[in-house]
mmCIF file of the N, C-alpha and C atoms, coordinates in Angstrom:
data_MODEL
# 
_entry.id   MODEL 
# 
loop_
_atom_site.group_PDB 
_atom_site.id 
_atom_site.type_symbol 
_atom_site.label_atom_id 
_atom_site.label_alt_id 
_atom_site.label_comp_id 
_atom_site.label_asym_id 
_atom_site.label_entity_id 
_atom_site.label_seq_id 
_atom_site.pdbx_PDB_ins_code 
_atom_site.Cartn_x 
_atom_site.Cartn_y 
_atom_site.Cartn_z 
_atom_site.occupancy 
_atom_site.B_iso_or_equiv 
_atom_site.pdbx_formal_charge 
_atom_site.auth_seq_id 
_atom_site.auth_comp_id 
_atom_site.auth_asym_id 
_atom_site.auth_atom_id 
_atom_site.pdbx_PDB_model_num 
ATOM 1   N N  . MET A 1 1  ? 83.732  109.687 98.928  1.00 0.00 ? 1  MET A N  1 
ATOM 2   C CA . MET A 1 1  ? 84.462  110.606 98.068  1.00 0.00 ? 1  MET A CA 1 
ATOM 3   C C  . MET A 1 1  ? 85.850  110.035 97.766  1.00 0.00 ? 1  MET A C  1 
ATOM 4   N N  . GLU A 1 2  ? 86.164  109.933 96.502  1.00 0.00 ? 2  GLU A N  1 
ATOM 5   C CA . GLU A 1 2  ? 87.470  109.423 96.108  1.00 0.00 ? 2  GLU A CA 1 
ATOM 6   C C  . GLU A 1 2  ? 88.506  110.536 96.245  1.00 0.00 ? 2  GLU A C  1 
ATOM 7   N N  . ILE A 1 3  ? 89.626  110.200 96.860  1.00 0.00 ? 3  ILE A N  1 
ATOM 8   C CA . ILE A 1 3  ? 90.686  111.184 97.065  1.00 0.00 ? 3  ILE A CA 1 
ATOM 9   C C  . ILE A 1 3  ? 91.518  111.286 95.788  1.00 0.00 ? 3  ILE A C  1 
ATOM 10  N N  . PRO A 1 4  ? 91.679  112.500 95.255  1.00 0.00 ? 4  PRO A N  1 
ATOM 11  C CA . PRO A 1 4  ? 92.490  112.663 94.046  1.00 0.00 ? 4  PRO A CA 1 
ATOM 12  C C  . PRO A 1 4  ? 93.969  112.439 94.351  1.00 0.00 ? 4  PRO A C  1 
ATOM 13  N N  . LYS A 1 5  ? 94.726  112.181 93.294  1.00 0.00 ? 5  LYS A N  1 
ATOM 14  C CA . LYS A 1 5  ? 96.172  112.018 93.439  1.00 0.00 ? 5  LYS A CA 1 
ATOM 15  C C  . LYS A 1 5  ? 96.769  113.330 93.937  1.00 0.00 ? 5  LYS A C  1 
ATOM 16  N N  . ILE A 1 6  ? 97.674  113.216 94.908  1.00 0.00 ? 6  ILE A N  1 
ATOM 17  C CA . ILE A 1 6  ? 98.323  114.394 95.479  1.00 0.00 ? 6  ILE A CA 1 
ATOM 18  C C  . ILE A 1 6  ? 99.813  114.323 95.167  1.00 0.00 ? 6  ILE A C  1 
ATOM 19  N N  . ARG A 1 7  ? 100.325 115.410 94.597  1.00 0.00 ? 7  ARG A N  1 
ATOM 20  C CA . ARG A 1 7  ? 101.767 115.524 94.336  1.00 0.00 ? 7  ARG A CA 1 
ATOM 21  C C  . ARG A 1 7  ? 102.258 116.812 94.964  1.00 0.00 ? 7  ARG A C  1 
ATOM 22  N N  . ILE A 1 8  ? 103.413 116.737 95.599  1.00 0.00 ? 8  ILE A N  1 
ATOM 23  C CA . ILE A 1 8  ? 104.028 117.932 96.170  1.00 0.00 ? 8  ILE A CA 1 
ATOM 24  C C  . ILE A 1 8  ? 105.356 118.164 95.453  1.00 0.00 ? 8  ILE A C  1 
ATOM 25  N N  . PHE A 1 9  ? 105.475 119.341 94.870  1.00 0.00 ? 9  PHE A N  1 
ATOM 26  C CA . PHE A 1 9  ? 106.704 119.757 94.202  1.00 0.00 ? 9  PHE A CA 1 
ATOM 27  C C  . PHE A 1 9  ? 107.480 120.573 95.235  1.00 0.00 ? 9  PHE A C  1 
ATOM 28  N N  . SER A 1 10 ? 108.674 120.100 95.581  1.00 0.00 ? 10 SER A N  1 
ATOM 29  C CA . SER A 1 10 ? 109.401 120.710 96.688  1.00 0.00 ? 10 SER A CA 1 
ATOM 30  C C  . SER A 1 10 ? 110.906 120.652 96.464  1.00 0.00 ? 10 SER A C  1 
ATOM 31  N N  . THR A 1 11 ? 111.629 121.196 97.431  1.00 0.00 ? 11 THR A N  1 
ATOM 32  C CA . THR A 1 11 ? 113.082 121.033 97.513  1.00 0.00 ? 11 THR A CA 1 
ATOM 33  C C  . THR A 1 11 ? 113.407 120.638 98.952  1.00 0.00 ? 11 THR A C  1 
ATOM 34  N N  . PRO A 1 12 ? 114.499 119.910 99.159  1.00 0.00 ? 12 PRO A N  1 
ATOM 35  C CA . PRO A 1 12 ? 114.840 119.460 100.511 1.00 0.00 ? 12 PRO A CA 1 
ATOM 36  C C  . PRO A 1 12 ? 115.091 120.595 101.501 1.00 0.00 ? 12 PRO A C  1 
ATOM 37  N N  . SER A 1 13 ? 115.518 121.757 101.021 1.00 0.00 ? 13 SER A N  1 
ATOM 38  C CA . SER A 1 13 ? 115.869 122.863 101.924 1.00 0.00 ? 13 SER A CA 1 
ATOM 39  C C  . SER A 1 13 ? 114.713 123.816 102.213 1.00 0.00 ? 13 SER A C  1 
ATOM 40  N N  . CYS A 1 14 ? 113.524 123.543 101.683 1.00 0.00 ? 14 CYS A N  1 
ATOM 41  C CA . CYS A 1 14 ? 112.374 124.452 101.828 1.00 0.00 ? 14 CYS A CA 1 
ATOM 42  C C  . CYS A 1 14 ? 111.595 124.146 103.109 1.00 0.00 ? 14 CYS A C  1 
ATOM 43  N N  . PRO A 1 15 ? 111.610 125.081 104.078 1.00 0.00 ? 15 PRO A N  1 
ATOM 44  C CA . PRO A 1 15 ? 110.889 124.817 105.332 1.00 0.00 ? 15 PRO A CA 1 
ATOM 45  C C  . PRO A 1 15 ? 109.372 124.723 105.149 1.00 0.00 ? 15 PRO A C  1 
ATOM 46  N N  . TYR A 1 16 ? 108.802 125.493 104.213 1.00 0.00 ? 16 TYR A N  1 
ATOM 47  C CA . TYR A 1 16 ? 107.360 125.430 103.974 1.00 0.00 ? 16 TYR A CA 1 
ATOM 48  C C  . TYR A 1 16 ? 106.955 124.093 103.349 1.00 0.00 ? 16 TYR A C  1 
ATOM 49  N N  . CYS A 1 17 ? 107.866 123.520 102.573 1.00 0.00 ? 17 CYS A N  1 
ATOM 50  C CA . CYS A 1 17 ? 107.625 122.199 101.976 1.00 0.00 ? 17 CYS A CA 1 
ATOM 51  C C  . CYS A 1 17 ? 107.504 121.149 103.086 1.00 0.00 ? 17 CYS A C  1 
ATOM 52  N N  . HIS A 1 18 ? 108.418 121.214 104.045 1.00 0.00 ? 18 HIS A N  1 
ATOM 53  C CA . HIS A 1 18 ? 108.386 120.274 105.167 1.00 0.00 ? 18 HIS A CA 1 
ATOM 54  C C  . HIS A 1 18 ? 107.105 120.435 105.974 1.00 0.00 ? 18 HIS A C  1 
ATOM 55  N N  . THR A 1 19 ? 106.682 121.674 106.200 1.00 0.00 ? 19 THR A N  1 
ATOM 56  C CA . THR A 1 19 ? 105.457 121.945 106.949 1.00 0.00 ? 19 THR A CA 1 
ATOM 57  C C  . THR A 1 19 ? 104.244 121.368 106.227 1.00 0.00 ? 19 THR A C  1 
ATOM 58  N N  . LEU A 1 20 ? 104.170 121.556 104.926 1.00 0.00 ? 20 LEU A N  1 
ATOM 59  C CA . LEU A 1 20 ? 103.057 121.034 104.133 1.00 0.00 ? 20 LEU A CA 1 
ATOM 60  C C  . LEU A 1 20 ? 103.020 119.515 104.182 1.00 0.00 ? 20 LEU A C  1 
ATOM 61  N N  . LYS A 1 21 ? 104.169 118.877 103.995 1.00 0.00 ? 21 LYS A N  1 
ATOM 62  C CA . LYS A 1 21 ? 104.227 117.407 104.013 1.00 0.00 ? 21 LYS A CA 1 
ATOM 63  C C  . LYS A 1 21 ? 103.849 116.860 105.386 1.00 0.00 ? 21 LYS A C  1 
ATOM 64  N N  . GLU A 1 22 ? 104.301 117.513 106.429 1.00 0.00 ? 22 GLU A N  1 
ATOM 65  C CA . GLU A 1 22 ? 103.973 117.097 107.787 1.00 0.00 ? 22 GLU A CA 1 
ATOM 66  C C  . GLU A 1 22 ? 102.463 117.232 108.040 1.00 0.00 ? 22 GLU A C  1 
ATOM 67  N N  . PHE A 1 23 ? 101.874 118.332 107.584 1.00 0.00 ? 23 PHE A N  1 
ATOM 68  C CA . PHE A 1 23 ? 100.439 118.560 107.733 1.00 0.00 ? 23 PHE A CA 1 
ATOM 69  C C  . PHE A 1 23 ? 99.639  117.442 107.064 1.00 0.00 ? 23 PHE A C  1 
ATOM 70  N N  . LEU A 1 24 ? 99.972  117.128 105.812 1.00 0.00 ? 24 LEU A N  1 
ATOM 71  C CA . LEU A 1 24 ? 99.235  116.093 105.077 1.00 0.00 ? 24 LEU A CA 1 
ATOM 72  C C  . LEU A 1 24 ? 99.426  114.717 105.694 1.00 0.00 ? 24 LEU A C  1 
ATOM 73  N N  . THR A 1 25 ? 100.636 114.426 106.143 1.00 0.00 ? 25 THR A N  1 
ATOM 74  C CA . THR A 1 25 ? 100.916 113.140 106.780 1.00 0.00 ? 25 THR A CA 1 
ATOM 75  C C  . THR A 1 25 ? 100.087 112.988 108.056 1.00 0.00 ? 25 THR A C  1 
ATOM 76  N N  . LYS A 1 26 ? 100.040 114.035 108.872 1.00 0.00 ? 26 LYS A N  1 
ATOM 77  C CA . LYS A 1 26 ? 99.245  113.986 110.111 1.00 0.00 ? 26 LYS A CA 1 
ATOM 78  C C  . LYS A 1 26 ? 97.755  113.807 109.829 1.00 0.00 ? 26 LYS A C  1 
ATOM 79  N N  . LYS A 1 27 ? 97.303  114.310 108.685 1.00 0.00 ? 27 LYS A N  1 
ATOM 80  C CA . LYS A 1 27 ? 95.891  114.180 108.312 1.00 0.00 ? 27 LYS A CA 1 
ATOM 81  C C  . LYS A 1 27 ? 95.611  112.841 107.623 1.00 0.00 ? 27 LYS A C  1 
ATOM 82  N N  . GLY A 1 28 ? 96.662  112.025 107.426 1.00 0.00 ? 28 GLY A N  1 
ATOM 83  C CA . GLY A 1 28 ? 96.481  110.693 106.858 1.00 0.00 ? 28 GLY A CA 1 
ATOM 84  C C  . GLY A 1 28 ? 96.477  110.612 105.344 1.00 0.00 ? 28 GLY A C  1 
ATOM 85  N N  . PHE A 1 29 ? 97.008  111.630 104.680 1.00 0.00 ? 29 PHE A N  1 
ATOM 86  C CA . PHE A 1 29 ? 97.043  111.635 103.221 1.00 0.00 ? 29 PHE A CA 1 
ATOM 87  C C  . PHE A 1 29 ? 98.390  111.127 102.711 1.00 0.00 ? 29 PHE A C  1 
ATOM 88  N N  . TYR A 1 30 ? 98.326  110.371 101.638 1.00 0.00 ? 30 TYR A N  1 
ATOM 89  C CA . TYR A 1 30 ? 99.528  109.912 100.953 1.00 0.00 ? 30 TYR A CA 1 
ATOM 90  C C  . TYR A 1 30 ? 99.767  110.836 99.764  1.00 0.00 ? 30 TYR A C  1 
ATOM 91  N N  . PHE A 1 31 ? 101.026 111.073 99.468  1.00 0.00 ? 31 PHE A N  1 
ATOM 92  C CA . PHE A 1 31 ? 101.355 111.974 98.364  1.00 0.00 ? 31 PHE A CA 1 
ATOM 93  C C  . PHE A 1 31 ? 102.672 111.560 97.738  1.00 0.00 ? 31 PHE A C  1 
ATOM 94  N N  . GLU A 1 32 ? 102.851 111.993 96.504  1.00 0.00 ? 32 GLU A N  1 
ATOM 95  C CA . GLU A 1 32 ? 104.118 111.807 95.798  1.00 0.00 ? 32 GLU A CA 1 
ATOM 96  C C  . GLU A 1 32 ? 104.940 113.071 96.027  1.00 0.00 ? 32 GLU A C  1 
ATOM 97  N N  . ASP A 1 33 ? 106.153 112.897 96.522  1.00 0.00 ? 33 ASP A N  1 
ATOM 98  C CA . ASP A 1 33 ? 107.045 114.029 96.784  1.00 0.00 ? 33 ASP A CA 1 
ATOM 99  C C  . ASP A 1 33 ? 108.030 114.137 95.628  1.00 0.00 ? 33 ASP A C  1 
ATOM 100 N N  . ILE A 1 34 ? 108.023 115.269 94.948  1.00 0.00 ? 34 ILE A N  1 
ATOM 101 C CA . ILE A 1 34 ? 108.859 115.463 93.759  1.00 0.00 ? 34 ILE A CA 1 
ATOM 102 C C  . ILE A 1 34 ? 109.856 116.583 94.027  1.00 0.00 ? 34 ILE A C  1 
ATOM 103 N N  . ASP A 1 35 ? 111.134 116.252 93.979  1.00 0.00 ? 35 ASP A N  1 
ATOM 104 C CA . ASP A 1 35 ? 112.215 117.222 94.203  1.00 0.00 ? 35 ASP A CA 1 
ATOM 105 C C  . ASP A 1 35 ? 112.507 117.940 92.886  1.00 0.00 ? 35 ASP A C  1 
ATOM 106 N N  . VAL A 1 36 ? 112.052 119.183 92.787  1.00 0.00 ? 36 VAL A N  1 
ATOM 107 C CA . VAL A 1 36 ? 112.227 119.938 91.540  1.00 0.00 ? 36 VAL A CA 1 
ATOM 108 C C  . VAL A 1 36 ? 113.674 120.378 91.325  1.00 0.00 ? 36 VAL A C  1 
ATOM 109 N N  . GLY A 1 37 ? 114.494 120.243 92.342  1.00 0.00 ? 37 GLY A N  1 
ATOM 110 C CA . GLY A 1 37 ? 115.915 120.519 92.181  1.00 0.00 ? 37 GLY A CA 1 
ATOM 111 C C  . GLY A 1 37 ? 116.611 119.448 91.358  1.00 0.00 ? 37 GLY A C  1 
ATOM 112 N N  . LYS A 1 38 ? 116.034 118.241 91.360  1.00 0.00 ? 38 LYS A N  1 
ATOM 113 C CA . LYS A 1 38 ? 116.629 117.109 90.640  1.00 0.00 ? 38 LYS A CA 1 
ATOM 114 C C  . LYS A 1 38 ? 115.843 116.695 89.403  1.00 0.00 ? 38 LYS A C  1 
ATOM 115 N N  . ASP A 1 39 ? 114.577 117.048 89.346  1.00 0.00 ? 39 ASP A N  1 
ATOM 116 C CA . ASP A 1 39 ? 113.696 116.588 88.272  1.00 0.00 ? 39 ASP A CA 1 
ATOM 117 C C  . ASP A 1 39 ? 113.366 117.748 87.326  1.00 0.00 ? 39 ASP A C  1 
ATOM 118 N N  . GLU A 1 40 ? 114.059 117.790 86.206  1.00 0.00 ? 40 GLU A N  1 
ATOM 119 C CA . GLU A 1 40 ? 113.898 118.902 85.260  1.00 0.00 ? 40 GLU A CA 1 
ATOM 120 C C  . GLU A 1 40 ? 112.499 118.946 84.646  1.00 0.00 ? 40 GLU A C  1 
ATOM 121 N N  . GLN A 1 41 ? 111.929 117.792 84.325  1.00 0.00 ? 41 GLN A N  1 
ATOM 122 C CA . GLN A 1 41 ? 110.576 117.756 83.756  1.00 0.00 ? 41 GLN A CA 1 
ATOM 123 C C  . GLN A 1 41 ? 109.552 118.291 84.752  1.00 0.00 ? 41 GLN A C  1 
ATOM 124 N N  . ALA A 1 42 ? 109.705 117.926 86.018  1.00 0.00 ? 42 ALA A N  1 
ATOM 125 C CA . ALA A 1 42 ? 108.788 118.413 87.056  1.00 0.00 ? 42 ALA A CA 1 
ATOM 126 C C  . ALA A 1 42 ? 108.919 119.927 87.207  1.00 0.00 ? 42 ALA A C  1 
ATOM 127 N N  . ARG A 1 43 ? 110.141 120.420 87.138  1.00 0.00 ? 43 ARG A N  1 
ATOM 128 C CA . ARG A 1 43 ? 110.390 121.864 87.241  1.00 0.00 ? 43 ARG A CA 1 
ATOM 129 C C  . ARG A 1 43 ? 109.702 122.600 86.093  1.00 0.00 ? 43 ARG A C  1 
ATOM 130 N N  . GLU A 1 44 ? 109.797 122.055 84.881  1.00 0.00 ? 44 GLU A N  1 
ATOM 131 C CA . GLU A 1 44 ? 109.151 122.666 83.721  1.00 0.00 ? 44 GLU A CA 1 
ATOM 132 C C  . GLU A 1 44 ? 107.627 122.638 83.864  1.00 0.00 ? 44 GLU A C  1 
ATOM 133 N N  . LEU A 1 45 ? 107.079 121.538 84.382  1.00 0.00 ? 45 LEU A N  1 
ATOM 134 C CA . LEU A 1 45 ? 105.640 121.436 84.607  1.00 0.00 ? 45 LEU A CA 1 
ATOM 135 C C  . LEU A 1 45 ? 105.182 122.477 85.622  1.00 0.00 ? 45 LEU A C  1 
ATOM 136 N N  . LEU A 1 46 ? 105.961 122.631 86.664  1.00 0.00 ? 46 LEU A N  1 
ATOM 137 C CA . LEU A 1 46 ? 105.668 123.610 87.716  1.00 0.00 ? 46 LEU A CA 1 
ATOM 138 C C  . LEU A 1 46 ? 105.581 125.023 87.141  1.00 0.00 ? 46 LEU A C  1 
ATOM 139 N N  . ILE A 1 47 ? 106.540 125.395 86.328  1.00 0.00 ? 47 ILE A N  1 
ATOM 140 C CA . ILE A 1 47 ? 106.571 126.720 85.706  1.00 0.00 ? 47 ILE A CA 1 
ATOM 141 C C  . ILE A 1 47 ? 105.388 126.878 84.739  1.00 0.00 ? 47 ILE A C  1 
ATOM 142 N N  . GLU A 1 48 ? 105.096 125.819 83.986  1.00 0.00 ? 48 GLU A N  1 
ATOM 143 C CA . GLU A 1 48 ? 103.977 125.858 83.037  1.00 0.00 ? 48 GLU A CA 1 
ATOM 144 C C  . GLU A 1 48 ? 102.644 126.053 83.769  1.00 0.00 ? 48 GLU A C  1 
ATOM 145 N N  . LYS A 1 49 ? 102.441 125.362 84.882  1.00 0.00 ? 49 LYS A N  1 
ATOM 146 C CA . LYS A 1 49 ? 101.162 125.391 85.595  1.00 0.00 ? 49 LYS A CA 1 
ATOM 147 C C  . LYS A 1 49 ? 100.984 126.609 86.494  1.00 0.00 ? 49 LYS A C  1 
ATOM 148 N N  . THR A 1 50 ? 102.083 127.128 87.061  1.00 0.00 ? 50 THR A N  1 
ATOM 149 C CA . THR A 1 50 ? 101.954 128.234 88.014  1.00 0.00 ? 50 THR A CA 1 
ATOM 150 C C  . THR A 1 50 ? 102.553 129.537 87.515  1.00 0.00 ? 50 THR A C  1 
ATOM 151 N N  . GLY A 1 51 ? 103.397 129.466 86.462  1.00 0.00 ? 51 GLY A N  1 
ATOM 152 C CA . GLY A 1 51 ? 104.022 130.671 85.942  1.00 0.00 ? 51 GLY A CA 1 
ATOM 153 C C  . GLY A 1 51 ? 105.210 131.131 86.777  1.00 0.00 ? 51 GLY A C  1 
ATOM 154 N N  . GLN A 1 52 ? 105.627 130.320 87.729  1.00 0.00 ? 52 GLN A N  1 
ATOM 155 C CA . GLN A 1 52 ? 106.763 130.700 88.576  1.00 0.00 ? 52 GLN A CA 1 
ATOM 156 C C  . GLN A 1 52 ? 107.501 129.469 89.085  1.00 0.00 ? 52 GLN A C  1 
ATOM 157 N N  . MET A 1 53 ? 108.642 129.716 89.696  1.00 0.00 ? 53 MET A N  1 
ATOM 158 C CA . MET A 1 53 ? 109.447 128.632 90.255  1.00 0.00 ? 53 MET A CA 1 
ATOM 159 C C  . MET A 1 53 ? 109.450 128.799 91.768  1.00 0.00 ? 53 MET A C  1 
ATOM 160 N N  . GLU A 1 54 ? 108.288 128.627 92.363  1.00 0.00 ? 54 GLU A N  1 
ATOM 161 C CA . GLU A 1 54 ? 108.116 128.764 93.803  1.00 0.00 ? 54 GLU A CA 1 
ATOM 162 C C  . GLU A 1 54 ? 107.741 127.399 94.368  1.00 0.00 ? 54 GLU A C  1 
ATOM 163 N N  . VAL A 1 55 ? 108.296 127.037 95.499  1.00 0.00 ? 55 VAL A N  1 
ATOM 164 C CA . VAL A 1 55 ? 107.890 125.810 96.174  1.00 0.00 ? 55 VAL A CA 1 
ATOM 165 C C  . VAL A 1 55 ? 107.467 126.153 97.596  1.00 0.00 ? 55 VAL A C  1 
ATOM 166 N N  . PRO A 1 56 ? 106.602 125.388 98.188  1.00 0.00 ? 56 PRO A N  1 
ATOM 167 C CA . PRO A 1 56 ? 105.998 124.186 97.621  1.00 0.00 ? 56 PRO A CA 1 
ATOM 168 C C  . PRO A 1 56 ? 104.858 124.525 96.660  1.00 0.00 ? 56 PRO A C  1 
ATOM 169 N N  . VAL A 1 57 ? 104.623 123.587 95.756  1.00 0.00 ? 57 VAL A N  1 
ATOM 170 C CA . VAL A 1 57 ? 103.410 123.593 94.945  1.00 0.00 ? 57 VAL A CA 1 
ATOM 171 C C  . VAL A 1 57 ? 102.778 122.231 95.173  1.00 0.00 ? 57 VAL A C  1 
ATOM 172 N N  . ILE A 1 58 ? 101.484 122.245 95.462  1.00 0.00 ? 58 ILE A N  1 
ATOM 173 C CA . ILE A 1 58 ? 100.765 120.993 95.633  1.00 0.00 ? 58 ILE A CA 1 
ATOM 174 C C  . ILE A 1 58 ? 99.799  120.845 94.479  1.00 0.00 ? 58 ILE A C  1 
ATOM 175 N N  . ALA A 1 59 ? 99.796  119.659 93.895  1.00 0.00 ? 59 ALA A N  1 
ATOM 176 C CA . ALA A 1 59 ? 98.836  119.337 92.840  1.00 0.00 ? 59 ALA A CA 1 
ATOM 177 C C  . ALA A 1 59 ? 97.852  118.338 93.436  1.00 0.00 ? 59 ALA A C  1 
ATOM 178 N N  . ILE A 1 60 ? 96.592  118.727 93.472  1.00 0.00 ? 60 ILE A N  1 
ATOM 179 C CA . ILE A 1 60 ? 95.528  117.863 93.951  1.00 0.00 ? 60 ILE A CA 1 
ATOM 180 C C  . ILE A 1 60 ? 94.684  117.554 92.728  1.00 0.00 ? 60 ILE A C  1 
ATOM 181 N N  . GLY A 1 61 ? 94.845  116.351 92.206  1.00 0.00 ? 61 GLY A N  1 
ATOM 182 C CA . GLY A 1 61 ? 94.248  116.037 90.912  1.00 0.00 ? 61 GLY A CA 1 
ATOM 183 C C  . GLY A 1 61 ? 94.909  116.919 89.871  1.00 0.00 ? 61 GLY A C  1 
ATOM 184 N N  . GLU A 1 62 ? 94.122  117.713 89.164  1.00 0.00 ? 62 GLU A N  1 
ATOM 185 C CA . GLU A 1 62 ? 94.669  118.616 88.145  1.00 0.00 ? 62 GLU A CA 1 
ATOM 186 C C  . GLU A 1 62 ? 94.770  120.060 88.639  1.00 0.00 ? 62 GLU A C  1 
ATOM 187 N N  . GLU A 1 63 ? 94.455  120.298 89.900  1.00 0.00 ? 63 GLU A N  1 
ATOM 188 C CA . GLU A 1 63 ? 94.501  121.643 90.496  1.00 0.00 ? 63 GLU A CA 1 
ATOM 189 C C  . GLU A 1 63 ? 95.880  121.890 91.114  1.00 0.00 ? 63 GLU A C  1 
ATOM 190 N N  . PHE A 1 64 ? 96.535  122.959 90.691  1.00 0.00 ? 64 PHE A N  1 
ATOM 191 C CA . PHE A 1 64 ? 97.855  123.318 91.213  1.00 0.00 ? 64 PHE A CA 1 
ATOM 192 C C  . PHE A 1 64 ? 97.740  124.518 92.143  1.00 0.00 ? 64 PHE A C  1 
ATOM 193 N N  . ILE A 1 65 ? 98.326  124.407 93.332  1.00 0.00 ? 65 ILE A N  1 
ATOM 194 C CA . ILE A 1 65 ? 98.283  125.476 94.322  1.00 0.00 ? 65 ILE A CA 1 
ATOM 195 C C  . ILE A 1 65 ? 99.715  125.834 94.697  1.00 0.00 ? 65 ILE A C  1 
ATOM 196 N N  . ALA A 1 66 ? 100.098 127.080 94.448  1.00 0.00 ? 66 ALA A N  1 
ATOM 197 C CA . ALA A 1 66 ? 101.441 127.547 94.808  1.00 0.00 ? 66 ALA A CA 1 
ATOM 198 C C  . ALA A 1 66 ? 101.428 128.001 96.264  1.00 0.00 ? 66 ALA A C  1 
ATOM 199 N N  . GLY A 1 67 ? 102.420 127.541 97.010  1.00 0.00 ? 67 GLY A N  1 
ATOM 200 C CA . GLY A 1 67 ? 102.520 127.903 98.422  1.00 0.00 ? 67 GLY A CA 1 
ATOM 201 C C  . GLY A 1 67 ? 101.660 126.996 99.286  1.00 0.00 ? 67 GLY A C  1 
ATOM 202 N N  . PHE A 1 68 ? 101.783 127.154 100.581 1.00 0.00 ? 68 PHE A N  1 
ATOM 203 C CA . PHE A 1 68 ? 101.000 126.354 101.522 1.00 0.00 ? 68 PHE A CA 1 
ATOM 204 C C  . PHE A 1 68 ? 99.719  127.113 101.853 1.00 0.00 ? 68 PHE A C  1 
ATOM 205 N N  . ASP A 1 69 ? 98.770  127.053 100.914 1.00 0.00 ? 69 ASP A N  1 
ATOM 206 C CA . ASP A 1 69 ? 97.469  127.710 101.072 1.00 0.00 ? 69 ASP A CA 1 
ATOM 207 C C  . ASP A 1 69 ? 96.550  126.732 101.808 1.00 0.00 ? 69 ASP A C  1 
ATOM 208 N N  . LYS A 1 70 ? 96.661  126.743 103.129 1.00 0.00 ? 70 LYS A N  1 
ATOM 209 C CA . LYS A 1 70 ? 95.978  125.750 103.966 1.00 0.00 ? 70 LYS A CA 1 
ATOM 210 C C  . LYS A 1 70 ? 94.464  125.749 103.747 1.00 0.00 ? 70 LYS A C  1 
ATOM 211 N N  . LYS A 1 71 ? 93.868  126.921 103.640 1.00 0.00 ? 71 LYS A N  1 
ATOM 212 C CA . LYS A 1 71 ? 92.415  127.023 103.463 1.00 0.00 ? 71 LYS A CA 1 
ATOM 213 C C  . LYS A 1 71 ? 91.966  126.338 102.168 1.00 0.00 ? 71 LYS A C  1 
ATOM 214 N N  . ARG A 1 72 ? 92.671  126.617 101.097 1.00 0.00 ? 72 ARG A N  1 
ATOM 215 C CA . ARG A 1 72 ? 92.312  126.041 99.791  1.00 0.00 ? 72 ARG A CA 1 
ATOM 216 C C  . ARG A 1 72 ? 92.567  124.536 99.761  1.00 0.00 ? 72 ARG A C  1 
ATOM 217 N N  . ILE A 1 73 ? 93.699  124.108 100.352 1.00 0.00 ? 73 ILE A N  1 
ATOM 218 C CA . ILE A 1 73 ? 94.037  122.687 100.406 1.00 0.00 ? 73 ILE A CA 1 
ATOM 219 C C  . ILE A 1 73 ? 92.981  121.930 101.203 1.00 0.00 ? 73 ILE A C  1 
ATOM 220 N N  . CYS A 1 74 ? 92.591  122.482 102.346 1.00 0.00 ? 74 CYS A N  1 
ATOM 221 C CA . CYS A 1 74 ? 91.574  121.834 103.190 1.00 0.00 ? 74 CYS A CA 1 
ATOM 222 C C  . CYS A 1 74 ? 90.243  121.735 102.453 1.00 0.00 ? 74 CYS A C  1 
ATOM 223 N N  . ALA A 1 75 ? 89.888  122.766 101.699 1.00 0.00 ? 75 ALA A N  1 
ATOM 224 C CA . ALA A 1 75 ? 88.640  122.753 100.942 1.00 0.00 ? 75 ALA A CA 1 
ATOM 225 C C  . ALA A 1 75 ? 88.664  121.655 99.871  1.00 0.00 ? 75 ALA A C  1 
ATOM 226 N N  . LEU A 1 76 ? 89.764  121.557 99.143  1.00 0.00 ? 76 LEU A N  1 
ATOM 227 C CA . LEU A 1 76 ? 89.863  120.556 98.070  1.00 0.00 ? 76 LEU A CA 1 
ATOM 228 C C  . LEU A 1 76 ? 89.907  119.131 98.595  1.00 0.00 ? 76 LEU A C  1 
ATOM 229 N N  . LEU A 1 77 ? 90.502  118.936 99.777  1.00 0.00 ? 77 LEU A N  1 
ATOM 230 C CA . LEU A 1 77 ? 90.636  117.588 100.337 1.00 0.00 ? 77 LEU A CA 1 
ATOM 231 C C  . LEU A 1 77 ? 89.562  117.284 101.380 1.00 0.00 ? 77 LEU A C  1 
ATOM 232 N N  . ASN A 1 78 ? 88.639  118.226 101.548 1.00 0.00 ? 78 ASN A N  1 
ATOM 233 C CA . ASN A 1 78 ? 87.534  118.051 102.499 1.00 0.00 ? 78 ASN A CA 1 
ATOM 234 C C  . ASN A 1 78 ? 88.054  117.798 103.924 1.00 0.00 ? 78 ASN A C  1 
ATOM 235 N N  . ILE A 1 79 ? 89.036  118.582 104.339 1.00 0.00 ? 79 ILE A N  1 
ATOM 236 C CA . ILE A 1 79 ? 89.594  118.493 105.682 1.00 0.00 ? 79 ILE A CA 1 
ATOM 237 C C  . ILE A 1 79 ? 88.862  119.518 106.550 1.00 0.00 ? 79 ILE A C  1 
ATOM 238 N N  . LYS A 1 80 ? 88.346  119.046 107.672 1.00 0.00 ? 80 LYS A N  1 
ATOM 239 C CA . LYS A 1 80 ? 87.613  119.946 108.586 1.00 0.00 ? 80 LYS A CA 1 
ATOM 240 C C  . LYS A 1 80 ? 88.574  120.600 109.567 1.00 0.00 ? 80 LYS A C  1 
# 
């Protein structure tokens, strides 16, 4: 199974963002970390895809998940 591209839209001060990144790192996944506080285009994409300005948002391929929805993330990445 090919692993889709993973992007995390976050801010440095978000504790849930840190938890999500730590979880994925421990599971051996690589991801692009995007600071929406500094990246205006990423912030606009986030609002367009989720309808809100909430972090973290994880994009797994073309699927956007707002918040650290562990069950959904594990299902999409086939994590047992």
